[in-house]
N, CA, C and O atoms as a GROMACS GRO file, in nm:
protein
  480
    1MET      N    1   7.646  11.490   9.520
    1MET     CA    2   7.736  11.367   9.512
    1MET      C    3   7.729  11.291   9.364
    1MET      O    4   7.806  11.205   9.321
    2THR      N    5   7.609  11.350   9.300
    2THR     CA    6   7.600  11.261   9.144
    2THR      C    7   7.705  11.353   9.065
    2THR      O    8   7.768  11.307   8.970
    3GLU      N    9   7.722  11.485   9.108
    3GLU     CA   10   7.809  11.568   9.009
    3GLU      C   11   7.943  11.517   8.988
    3GLU      O   12   8.008  11.511   8.884
    4GLN      N   13   7.978  11.474   9.132
    4GLN     CA   14   8.129  11.438   9.125
    4GLN      C   15   8.156  11.290   9.078
    4GLN      O   16   8.268  11.253   9.043
    5ASN      N   17   8.046  11.208   9.078
    5ASN     CA   18   8.063  11.076   9.044
    5ASN      C   19   8.081  11.104   8.853
    5ASN      O   20   8.172  11.051   8.788
    6GLU      N   21   7.987  11.185   8.801
    6GLU     CA   22   7.994  11.216   8.669
    6GLU      C   23   8.162  11.243   8.633
    6GLU      O   24   8.219  11.191   8.537
    7LYS      N   25   8.222  11.328   8.725
    7LYS     CA   26   8.358  11.350   8.694
    7LYS      C   27   8.474  11.250   8.683
    7LYS      O   28   8.580  11.255   8.620
    8VAL      N   29   8.406  11.136   8.784
    8VAL     CA   30   8.511  11.032   8.784
    8VAL      C   31   8.510  10.945   8.681
    8VAL      O   32   8.417  10.866   8.664
    9LYS      N   33   8.609  10.952   8.607
    9LYS     CA   34   8.586  10.900   8.454
    9LYS      C   35   8.738  10.806   8.456
    9LYS      O   36   8.833  10.835   8.383
   10LEU      N   37   8.739  10.713   8.533
   10LEU     CA   38   8.890  10.626   8.537
   10LEU      C   39   8.832  10.498   8.589
   10LEU      O   40   8.781  10.492   8.701
   11SER      N   41   8.841  10.378   8.491
   11SER     CA   42   8.845  10.242   8.535
   11SER      C   43   8.980  10.174   8.525
   11SER      O   44   9.075  10.231   8.473
   12PHE      N   45   8.987  10.057   8.573
   12PHE     CA   46   9.094   9.951   8.586
   12PHE      C   47   9.088   9.828   8.529
   12PHE      O   48   8.997   9.749   8.553
   13GLU      N   49   9.158   9.810   8.472
   13GLU     CA   50   9.164   9.644   8.432
   13GLU      C   51   9.295   9.570   8.508
   13GLU      O   52   9.409   9.609   8.486
   14ARG      N   53   9.273   9.488   8.578
   14ARG     CA   54   9.400   9.432   8.639
   14ARG      C   55   9.452   9.272   8.600
   14ARG      O   56   9.376   9.176   8.610
   15LYS      N   57   9.567   9.262   8.562
   15LYS     CA   58   9.604   9.131   8.536
   15LYS      C   59   9.726   9.100   8.602
   15LYS      O   60   9.822   9.176   8.589
   16ASP      N   61   9.735   8.993   8.675
   16ASP     CA   62   9.850   8.942   8.748
   16ASP      C   63   9.946   8.846   8.656
   16ASP      O   64   9.901   8.751   8.592
   17ALA      N   65  10.064   8.878   8.658
   17ALA     CA   66  10.136   8.790   8.573
   17ALA      C   67  10.229   8.692   8.646
   17ALA      O   68  10.267   8.706   8.762
   18THR      N   69  10.260   8.593   8.563
   18THR     CA   70  10.318   8.461   8.634
   18THR      C   71  10.459   8.502   8.679
   18THR      O   72  10.517   8.440   8.768
   19LYS      N   73  10.512   8.604   8.616
   19LYS     CA   74  10.650   8.634   8.698
   19LYS      C   75  10.642   8.752   8.797
   19LYS      O   76  10.741   8.824   8.809
   20GLY      N   77  10.525   8.781   8.873
   20GLY     CA   78  10.512   8.843   8.994
   20GLY      C   79  10.481   8.973   8.991
   20GLY      O   80  10.468   9.036   9.096
   21TYR      N   81  10.468   9.023   8.886
   21TYR     CA   82  10.432   9.174   8.850
   21TYR      C   83  10.273   9.201   8.833
   21TYR      O   84  10.212   9.095   8.824
   22VAL      N   85  10.211   9.286   8.827
   22VAL     CA   86  10.068   9.329   8.808
   22VAL      C   87  10.082   9.422   8.703
   22VAL      O   88  10.171   9.508   8.703
   23VAL      N   89   9.984   9.405   8.597
   23VAL     CA   90   9.986   9.505   8.475
   23VAL      C   91   9.832   9.560   8.506
   23VAL      O   92   9.734   9.488   8.491
   24LEU      N   93   9.826   9.709   8.555
   24LEU     CA   94   9.720   9.787   8.579
   24LEU      C   95   9.686   9.865   8.478
   24LEU      O   96   9.754   9.966   8.461
   25SER      N   97   9.596   9.845   8.408
   25SER     CA   98   9.528   9.948   8.276
   25SER      C   99   9.474  10.071   8.347
   25SER      O  100   9.394  10.052   8.439
   26LEU      N  101   9.498  10.162   8.323
   26LEU     CA  102   9.410  10.288   8.351
   26LEU      C  103   9.344  10.347   8.232
   26LEU      O  104   9.405  10.398   8.138
   27ILE      N  105   9.193  10.336   8.244
   27ILE     CA  106   9.124  10.342   8.132
   27ILE      C  107   9.041  10.512   8.165
   27ILE      O  108   8.961  10.531   8.256
   28GLY      N  109   9.086  10.609   8.070
   28GLY     CA  110   8.997  10.724   8.100
   28GLY      C  111   9.110  10.839   8.121
   28GLY      O  112   9.218  10.854   8.065
   29ASP      N  113   9.036  10.923   8.234
   29ASP     CA  114   9.120  11.016   8.255
   29ASP      C  115   9.183  11.036   8.426
   29ASP      O  116   9.122  11.008   8.529
   30LEU      N  117   9.307  11.088   8.415
   30LEU     CA  118   9.379  11.066   8.554
   30LEU      C  119   9.407  11.216   8.595
   30LEU      O  120   9.506  11.280   8.560
   31ASP      N  121   9.315  11.257   8.666
   31ASP     CA  122   9.306  11.403   8.704
   31ASP      C  123   9.258  11.411   8.847
   31ASP      O  124   9.232  11.313   8.917
   32MET      N  125   9.248  11.559   8.891
   32MET     CA  126   9.210  11.560   9.039
   32MET      C  127   9.068  11.508   9.096
   32MET      O  128   9.034  11.504   9.215
   33TRP      N  129   8.995  11.471   8.985
   33TRP     CA  130   8.886  11.406   9.034
   33TRP      C  131   8.887  11.261   9.053
   33TRP      O  132   8.819  11.209   9.141
   34THR      N  133   8.961  11.196   8.976
   34THR     CA  134   9.009  11.049   8.964
   34THR      C  135   9.110  11.001   9.052
   34THR      O  136   9.122  10.882   9.078
   35LEU      N  137   9.198  11.108   9.108
   35LEU     CA  138   9.307  11.056   9.169
   35LEU      C  139   9.278  10.973   9.304
   35LEU      O  140   9.355  10.885   9.342
   36PRO      N  141   9.165  11.005   9.371
   36PRO     CA  142   9.158  10.908   9.485
   36PRO      C  143   9.123  10.772   9.455
   36PRO      O  144   9.149  10.678   9.530
   37VAL      N  145   9.056  10.761   9.331
   37VAL     CA  146   9.038  10.620   9.306
   37VAL      C  147   9.150  10.553   9.247
   37VAL      O  148   9.136  10.431   9.240
   38ALA      N  149   9.266  10.604   9.199
   38ALA     CA  150   9.387  10.559   9.134
   38ALA      C  151   9.482  10.512   9.257
   38ALA      O  152   9.551  10.410   9.261
   39LYS      N  153   9.466  10.635   9.381
   39LYS     CA  154   9.542  10.601   9.475
   39LYS      C  155   9.503  10.481   9.546
   39LYS      O  156   9.585  10.397   9.584
   40GLU      N  157   9.373  10.472   9.564
   40GLU     CA  158   9.325  10.357   9.641
   40GLU      C  159   9.357  10.201   9.536
   40GLU      O  160   9.366  10.092   9.592
   41GLN      N  161   9.370  10.212   9.407
   41GLN     CA  162   9.404  10.101   9.371
   41GLN      C  163   9.551  10.069   9.390
   41GLN      O  164   9.583   9.953   9.418
   42ILE      N  165   9.632  10.154   9.378
   42ILE     CA  166   9.756  10.112   9.434
   42ILE      C  167   9.780  10.077   9.563
   42ILE      O  168   9.868   9.995   9.590
   43GLN      N  169   9.705  10.137   9.656
   43GLN     CA  170   9.723  10.101   9.801
   43GLN      C  171   9.661   9.960   9.795
   43GLN      O  172   9.699   9.877   9.877
   44LYS      N  173   9.589   9.934   9.724
   44LYS     CA  174   9.519   9.774   9.736
   44LYS      C  175   9.643   9.689   9.696
   44LYS      O  176   9.680   9.598   9.771
   45LEU      N  177   9.703   9.715   9.587
   45LEU     CA  178   9.821   9.645   9.535
   45LEU      C  179   9.926   9.617   9.640
   45LEU      O  180   9.984   9.510   9.662
   46VAL      N  181   9.943   9.750   9.708
   46VAL     CA  182  10.067   9.743   9.827
   46VAL      C  183  10.030   9.622   9.929
   46VAL      O  184  10.101   9.525   9.953
   47ASP      N  185   9.879   9.656   9.992
   47ASP     CA  186   9.850   9.576  10.073
   47ASP      C  187   9.837   9.426  10.038
   47ASP      O  188   9.857   9.335  10.119
   48GLU      N  189   9.809   9.413   9.931
   48GLU     CA  190   9.850   9.236   9.880
   48GLU      C  191  10.007   9.231   9.866
   48GLU      O  192  10.040   9.124   9.817
   49ASN      N  193  10.103   9.305   9.892
   49ASN     CA  194  10.223   9.289   9.866
   49ASN      C  195  10.262   9.242   9.723
   49ASN      O  196  10.349   9.158   9.697
   50LYS      N  197  10.178   9.317   9.626
   50LYS     CA  198  10.188   9.333   9.474
   50LYS      C  199  10.254   9.459   9.443
   50LYS      O  200  10.186   9.553   9.403
   51VAL      N  201  10.397   9.472   9.461
   51VAL     CA  202  10.463   9.592   9.457
   51VAL      C  203  10.552   9.621   9.329
   51VAL      O  204  10.623   9.719   9.307
   52LYS      N  205  10.533   9.524   9.260
   52LYS     CA  206  10.606   9.517   9.110
   52LYS      C  207  10.482   9.550   9.012
   52LYS      O  208  10.408   9.463   8.966
   53VAL      N  209  10.472   9.701   8.984
   53VAL     CA  210  10.378   9.737   8.876
   53VAL      C  211  10.390   9.778   8.767
   53VAL      O  212  10.464   9.876   8.761
   54VAL      N  213  10.339   9.737   8.653
   54VAL     CA  214  10.335   9.789   8.532
   54VAL      C  215  10.190   9.877   8.495
   54VAL      O  216  10.082   9.818   8.490
   55LEU      N  217  10.198   9.993   8.477
   55LEU     CA  218  10.068  10.068   8.440
   55LEU      C  219  10.075  10.104   8.306
   55LEU      O  220  10.151  10.189   8.260
   56ASP      N  221   9.974  10.023   8.229
   56ASP     CA  222   9.947  10.040   8.086
   56ASP      C  223   9.846  10.156   8.081
   56ASP      O  224   9.735  10.159   8.133
   57LEU      N  225   9.918  10.268   7.995
   57LEU     CA  226   9.836  10.409   7.982
   57LEU      C  227   9.770  10.397   7.822
   57LEU      O  228   9.722  10.494   7.764
   58GLU      N  229   9.774  10.296   7.778
   58GLU     CA  230   9.732  10.300   7.612
   58GLU      C  231   9.582  10.352   7.607
   58GLU      O  232   9.542  10.410   7.506
   59ARG      N  233   9.488  10.328   7.733
   59ARG     CA  234   9.365  10.411   7.726
   59ARG      C  235   9.368  10.520   7.794
   59ARG      O  236   9.258  10.575   7.794
   60THR      N  237   9.447  10.575   7.851
   60THR     CA  238   9.446  10.708   7.907
   60THR      C  239   9.436  10.796   7.850
   60THR      O  240   9.538  10.825   7.789
   61ASN      N  241   9.335  10.878   7.834
   61ASN     CA  242   9.317  10.992   7.751
   61ASN      C  243   9.387  11.125   7.788
   61ASN      O  244   9.445  11.196   7.705
   62TYR      N  245   9.376  11.154   7.924
   62TYR     CA  246   9.418  11.293   7.989
   62TYR      C  247   9.473  11.276   8.123
   62TYR      O  248   9.424  11.205   8.210
   63ILE      N  249   9.584  11.352   8.133
   63ILE     CA  250   9.634  11.378   8.257
   63ILE      C  251   9.646  11.529   8.302
   63ILE      O  252   9.668  11.616   8.218
   64ASP      N  253   9.631  11.560   8.440
   64ASP     CA  254   9.671  11.701   8.457
   64ASP      C  255   9.791  11.685   8.569
   64ASP      O  256   9.840  11.576   8.599
   65SER      N  257   9.831  11.812   8.625
   65SER     CA  258   9.914  11.777   8.737
   65SER      C  259   9.937  11.691   8.840
   65SER      O  260  10.044  11.648   8.884
   66SER      N  261   9.798  11.667   8.880
   66SER     CA  262   9.776  11.570   8.995
   66SER      C  263   9.799  11.440   8.961
   66SER      O  264   9.837  11.356   9.042
   67GLY      N  265   9.770  11.411   8.808
   67GLY     CA  266   9.794  11.266   8.780
   67GLY      C  267   9.951  11.248   8.757
   67GLY      O  268   9.996  11.138   8.787
   68LEU      N  269  10.042  11.346   8.706
   68LEU     CA  270  10.164  11.371   8.717
   68LEU      C  271  10.243  11.310   8.872
   68LEU      O  272  10.333  11.227   8.890
   69GLY      N  273  10.177  11.378   8.950
   69GLY     CA  274  10.194  11.356   9.087
   69GLY      C  275  10.164  11.219   9.150
   69GLY      O  276  10.221  11.175   9.249
   70PHE      N  277  10.094  11.174   9.099
   70PHE     CA  278  10.036  11.045   9.090
   70PHE      C  279  10.158  10.920   9.052
   70PHE      O  280  10.180  10.819   9.120
   71PHE      N  281  10.210  10.951   8.953
   71PHE     CA  282  10.309  10.863   8.913
   71PHE      C  283  10.434  10.883   9.008
   71PHE      O  284  10.493  10.781   9.044
   72ILE      N  285  10.475  10.997   9.048
   72ILE     CA  286  10.574  10.995   9.135
   72ILE      C  287  10.543  10.935   9.266
   72ILE      O  288  10.600  10.838   9.317
   73GLY      N  289  10.447  11.003   9.311
   73GLY     CA  290  10.397  10.909   9.461
   73GLY      C  291  10.404  10.763   9.456
   73GLY      O  292  10.469  10.699   9.539
   74THR      N  293  10.331  10.703   9.349
   74THR     CA  294  10.330  10.574   9.333
   74THR      C  295  10.447  10.503   9.303
   74THR      O  296  10.447  10.382   9.326
   75LEU      N  297  10.551  10.558   9.254
   75LEU     CA  298  10.701  10.520   9.238
   75LEU      C  299  10.756  10.494   9.385
   75LEU      O  300  10.812  10.395   9.431
   76LYS      N  301  10.723  10.608   9.441
   76LYS     CA  302  10.806  10.610   9.599
   76LYS      C  303  10.745  10.501   9.656
   76LYS      O  304  10.814  10.417   9.713
   77LYS      N  305  10.625  10.490   9.649
   77LYS     CA  306  10.555  10.403   9.768
   77LYS      C  307  10.578  10.248   9.721
   77LYS      O  308  10.590  10.151   9.795
   78LEU      N  309  10.579  10.251   9.598
   78LEU     CA  310  10.601  10.084   9.572
   78LEU      C  311  10.777  10.054   9.583
   78LEU      O  312  10.818   9.942   9.614
   79ARG      N  313  10.867  10.163   9.555
   79ARG     CA  314  11.031  10.138   9.591
   79ARG      C  315  11.011  10.119   9.734
   79ARG      O  316  11.071  10.024   9.784
   80ASP      N  317  10.933  10.196   9.818
   80ASP     CA  318  10.949  10.187   9.961
   80ASP      C  319  10.907  10.058  10.014
   80ASP      O  320  10.932  10.023  10.129
   81ALA      N  321  10.838   9.983   9.923
   81ALA     CA  322  10.780   9.846   9.989
   81ALA      C  323  10.865   9.750   9.887
   81ALA      O  324  10.828   9.634   9.877
   82GLY      N  325  10.975   9.794   9.814
   82GLY     CA  326  11.079   9.707   9.771
   82GLY      C  327  11.033   9.644   9.651
   82GLY      O  328  11.064   9.530   9.617
   83GLY      N  329  10.953   9.726   9.586
   83GLY     CA  330  10.877   9.704   9.433
   83GLY      C  331  10.939   9.801   9.326
   83GLY      O  332  11.053   9.847   9.333
   84GLU      N  333  10.852   9.824   9.229
   84GLU     CA  334  10.902   9.903   9.131
   84GLU      C  335  10.817   9.948   9.023
   84GLU      O  336  10.736   9.860   8.993
   85LEU      N  337  10.804  10.065   8.947
   85LEU     CA  338  10.670  10.116   8.858
   85LEU      C  339  10.719  10.106   8.741
   85LEU      O  340  10.832  10.152   8.730
   86VAL      N  341  10.674  10.061   8.650
   86VAL     CA  342  10.710  10.100   8.485
   86VAL      C  343  10.589  10.147   8.415
   86VAL      O  344  10.478  10.130   8.465
   87LEU      N  345  10.604  10.201   8.314
   87LEU     CA  346  10.486  10.246   8.255
   87LEU      C  347  10.481  10.203   8.088
   87LEU      O  348  10.585  10.204   8.022
   88ILE      N  349  10.363  10.168   8.034
   88ILE     CA  350  10.380  10.123   7.921
   88ILE      C  351  10.263  10.196   7.832
   88ILE      O  352  10.162  10.247   7.880
   89SER      N  353  10.296  10.190   7.699
   89SER     CA  354  10.192  10.224   7.585
   89SER      C  355  10.158  10.396   7.642
   89SER      O  356  10.046  10.424   7.685
   90LEU      N  357  10.245  10.478   7.636
   90LEU     CA  358  10.213  10.600   7.643
   90LEU      C  359  10.166  10.663   7.524
   90LEU      O  360  10.246  10.641   7.432
   91ASN      N  361  10.073  10.731   7.490
   91ASN     CA  362  10.004  10.808   7.375
   91ASN      C  363  10.124  10.926   7.366
   91ASN      O  364  10.204  10.959   7.453
   92SER      N  365  10.106  10.977   7.228
   92SER     CA  366  10.183  11.095   7.197
   92SER      C  367  10.169  11.226   7.300
   92SER      O  368  10.256  11.309   7.324
   93TYR      N  369  10.051  11.219   7.347
   93TYR     CA  370   9.994  11.357   7.440
   93TYR      C  371  10.086  11.318   7.568
   93TYR      O  372  10.171  11.395   7.612
   94ILE      N  373  10.059  11.190   7.625
   94ILE     CA  374  10.125  11.173   7.779
   94ILE      C  375  10.266  11.181   7.756
   94ILE      O  376  10.333  11.242   7.838
   95TYR      N  377  10.334  11.113   7.632
   95TYR     CA  378  10.458  11.095   7.631
   95TYR      C  379  10.523  11.249   7.639
   95TYR      O  380  10.611  11.279   7.720
   96GLY      N  381  10.464  11.342   7.541
   96GLY     CA  382  10.474  11.474   7.529
   96GLY      C  383  10.489  11.548   7.670
   96GLY      O  384  10.583  11.625   7.692
   97ILE      N  385  10.407  11.522   7.747
   97ILE     CA  386  10.418  11.581   7.905
   97ILE      C  387  10.552  11.517   7.973
   97ILE      O  388  10.635  11.582   8.038
   98PHE      N  389  10.556  11.410   7.952
   98PHE     CA  390  10.663  11.341   8.016
   98PHE      C  391  10.800  11.392   7.982
   98PHE      O  392  10.888  11.422   8.063
   99GLN      N  393  10.808  11.398   7.841
   99GLN     CA  394  10.950  11.475   7.789
   99GLN      C  395  10.953  11.609   7.859
   99GLN      O  396  11.049  11.642   7.928
  100LEU      N  397  10.832  11.694   7.837
  100LEU     CA  398  10.815  11.843   7.874
  100LEU      C  399  10.920  11.826   8.002
  100LEU      O  400  11.035  11.869   7.995
  101ILE      N  401  10.868  11.759   8.118
  101ILE     CA  402  10.919  11.781   8.238
  101ILE      C  403  11.003  11.668   8.276
  101ILE      O  404  11.009  11.647   8.397
  102GLN      N  405  11.065  11.595   8.202
  102GLN     CA  406  11.168  11.492   8.190
  102GLN      C  407  11.142  11.380   8.302
  102GLN      O  408  11.225  11.333   8.379
  103LEU      N  409  11.002  11.347   8.290
  103LEU     CA  410  10.992  11.247   8.386
  103LEU      C  411  11.015  11.093   8.338
  103LEU      O  412  11.014  11.000   8.418
  104GLN      N  413  11.033  11.080   8.221
  104GLN     CA  414  11.087  10.967   8.151
  104GLN      C  415  11.226  10.932   8.219
  104GLN      O  416  11.269  10.817   8.210
  105HIS      N  417  11.290  11.024   8.283
  105HIS     CA  418  11.411  10.999   8.329
  105HIS      C  419  11.412  10.923   8.457
  105HIS      O  420  11.500  10.844   8.494
  106ILE      N  421  11.296  10.958   8.524
  106ILE     CA  422  11.269  10.908   8.644
  106ILE      C  423  11.205  10.786   8.671
  106ILE      O  424  11.226  10.715   8.769
  107ILE      N  425  11.103  10.760   8.553
  107ILE     CA  426  11.017  10.641   8.575
  107ILE      C  427  11.013  10.588   8.449
  107ILE      O  428  10.974  10.659   8.355
  108LYS      N  429  11.049  10.465   8.431
  108LYS     CA  430  11.106  10.373   8.314
  108LYS      C  431  10.962  10.380   8.223
  108LYS      O  432  10.852  10.363   8.276
  109THR      N  433  10.979  10.404   8.098
  109THR     CA  434  10.864  10.379   8.018
  109THR      C  435  10.912  10.292   7.910
  109THR      O  436  11.028  10.279   7.872
  110TYR      N  437  10.786  10.224   7.858
  110TYR     CA  438  10.833  10.107   7.745
  110TYR      C  439  10.716  10.120   7.657
  110TYR      O  440  10.611  10.159   7.706
  111ASP      N  441  10.724  10.088   7.523
  111ASP     CA  442  10.642  10.056   7.419
  111ASP      C  443  10.551   9.954   7.446
  111ASP      O  444  10.432   9.970   7.419
  112SER      N  445  10.581   9.876   7.483
  112SER     CA  446  10.492   9.728   7.476
  112SER      C  447  10.526   9.658   7.640
  112SER      O  448  10.623   9.691   7.708
  113LEU      N  449  10.433   9.565   7.676
  113LEU     CA  450  10.444   9.508   7.815
  113LEU      C  451  10.556   9.402   7.773
  113LEU      O  452  10.628   9.366   7.866
  114GLU      N  453  10.583   9.347   7.648
  114GLU     CA  454  10.712   9.251   7.634
  114GLU      C  455  10.850   9.313   7.701
  114GLU      O  456  10.918   9.262   7.789
  115GLU      N  457  10.870   9.431   7.637
  115GLU     CA  458  10.973   9.502   7.657
  115GLU      C  459  10.971   9.554   7.828
  115GLU      O  460  11.081   9.571   7.881
  116ALA      N  461  10.876   9.574   7.890
  116ALA     CA  462  10.876   9.628   8.022
  116ALA      C  463  10.878   9.492   8.109
  116ALA      O  464  10.913   9.503   8.226
  117SER      N  465  10.842   9.365   8.061
  117SER     CA  466  10.838   9.256   8.143
  117SER      C  467  10.993   9.230   8.181
  117SER      O  468  11.014   9.195   8.297
  118LYS      N  469  11.083   9.241   8.110
  118LYS     CA  470  11.205   9.238   8.116
  118LYS      C  471  11.278   9.294   8.244
  118LYS      O  472  11.380   9.251   8.297
  119GLU      N  473  11.209   9.387   8.274
  119GLU     CA  474  11.282   9.461   8.414
  119GLU      C  475  11.237   9.385   8.553
  119GLU      O  476  11.274   9.419   8.665
  120PHE      N  477  11.139   9.260   8.519
  120PHE     CA  478  11.142   9.183   8.635
  120PHE      C  479  11.171   9.044   8.602
  120PHE      O  480  11.177   8.960   8.692
   0.00000   0.00000   0.00000
């Protein structure tokens, strides 16, 4: 169990905005090891009916294919609940992956929270 805990390198910061959306910062790596923790965070938001979510990826260092699947699954889960998902502050590495698979055409991305907040 200790070995797996050492591989879980993802933490979160949550800020509830007055306009009804939540900003969730992902800090660390989003991969197959951290995916269950990330999914749990999203489920907590859905359970609280906080379904308008801005994921801040400024401090996200790494994503793998399971991380990309997380974004798509989260988008579907939030939309099914009447909400929306937008991403902000993608670094050049993550944005490059998004461009490669054309994910920025499915999930809205913004450079800043100020820009993203206009979605809500």
